[in-house]
C-alpha positions as CSV (number, residue, x, y, z in Angstrom):
1,M,6.9,25.3,22.6
2,P,4.7,27.1,20.0
3,T,6.6,29.0,17.4
4,N,5.5,32.4,16.0
5,L,5.0,32.9,12.2
6,T,4.4,36.2,10.4
7,L,3.0,36.1,6.9
8,K,3.5,38.8,4.5
9,N,1.9,39.9,1.1
10,I,-1.3,37.8,1.6
11,P,-3.5,38.4,-1.2
12,D,-6.8,40.3,-0.3
13,E,-9.0,37.6,-1.5
14,V,-7.3,34.9,0.7
15,Y,-7.1,37.2,3.7
16,D,-11.0,37.9,3.2
17,R,-11.9,34.3,3.0
18,L,-9.8,33.7,6.2
19,R,-11.5,36.3,8.0
20,W,-14.9,35.0,7.0
21,S,-14.0,31.6,7.9
22,A,-12.9,32.9,11.3
23,E,-16.1,34.8,11.9
24,T,-18.2,31.8,10.8
25,H,-16.4,29.5,13.2
26,R,-16.2,32.3,15.9
27,R,-12.5,32.1,16.1
28,S,-9.8,34.7,15.9
29,I,-8.0,35.0,12.5
30,N,-4.9,33.4,14.2
31,N,-6.8,30.3,15.4
32,E,-8.5,30.0,12.0
33,A,-5.2,30.0,10.3
34,I,-4.0,27.3,12.4
35,V,-6.9,25.2,11.9
36,C,-6.6,25.5,8.2
37,L,-2.9,24.7,8.3
38,E,-3.7,21.5,10.5
39,A,-6.3,20.4,8.3
40,I,-4.1,20.5,5.1
41,L,-0.9,19.4,6.8
42,T,-1.9,16.9,9.4
43,P,-3.2,13.5,7.8
44,A,-6.6,12.7,9.5
45,S,-7.8,9.3,10.1
46,I,-11.5,9.5,10.5
47,P,-13.2,6.3,11.2
48,V,-15.7,5.1,8.7
49,S,-18.4,5.1,11.2
50,E,-17.7,8.8,11.9
51,R,-17.8,9.7,8.1
52,I,-21.1,8.0,7.8
53,L,-22.4,10.0,10.7
54,R,-21.3,13.1,9.3
55,A,-22.8,12.3,5.9
56,R,-26.1,11.5,7.4
57,G,-25.9,14.6,9.3
58,L,-25.3,16.6,6.0
59,R,-28.2,14.7,4.2
60,A,-30.5,15.4,7.0
61,D,-29.9,19.3,6.6
62,L,-30.8,19.1,2.9
63,P,-34.1,20.6,1.8
64,G,-36.3,17.8,0.8
65,K,-35.6,14.1,1.5
66,F,-33.5,12.0,-0.8
67,K,-33.4,8.2,-0.8
68,A,-30.5,6.1,-1.6
69,K,-32.0,5.0,-4.9
70,D,-32.7,8.7,-5.9
71,I,-29.1,9.5,-5.3
72,D,-27.9,6.5,-7.3
73,G,-30.2,7.4,-10.1
74,L,-28.9,11.1,-10.1
75,K,-25.4,9.8,-10.3
76,R,-26.0,7.3,-13.2
77,D,-27.8,10.3,-15.1
78,G,-24.6,12.3,-14.8
79,R,-22.5,9.6,-16.7
80,P,-22.0,9.1,-20.4
């Protein structure tokens, strides 16, 4: 059975970020708070294949095209 929780004295900045996130994900503030708590408190075991698919999706959305060798070069450039 679900439990009710009341939060008090939430800093305005935290509430504003929660509200923005809820609007972005088309959720109520309550549902967004639950999703955020679950993400932090519930360990997620995402298969490697799923992580790769997510990474490829993110890379596909970037402006311009990056190749693996370009990314490796940029990582090396950032190292002392």
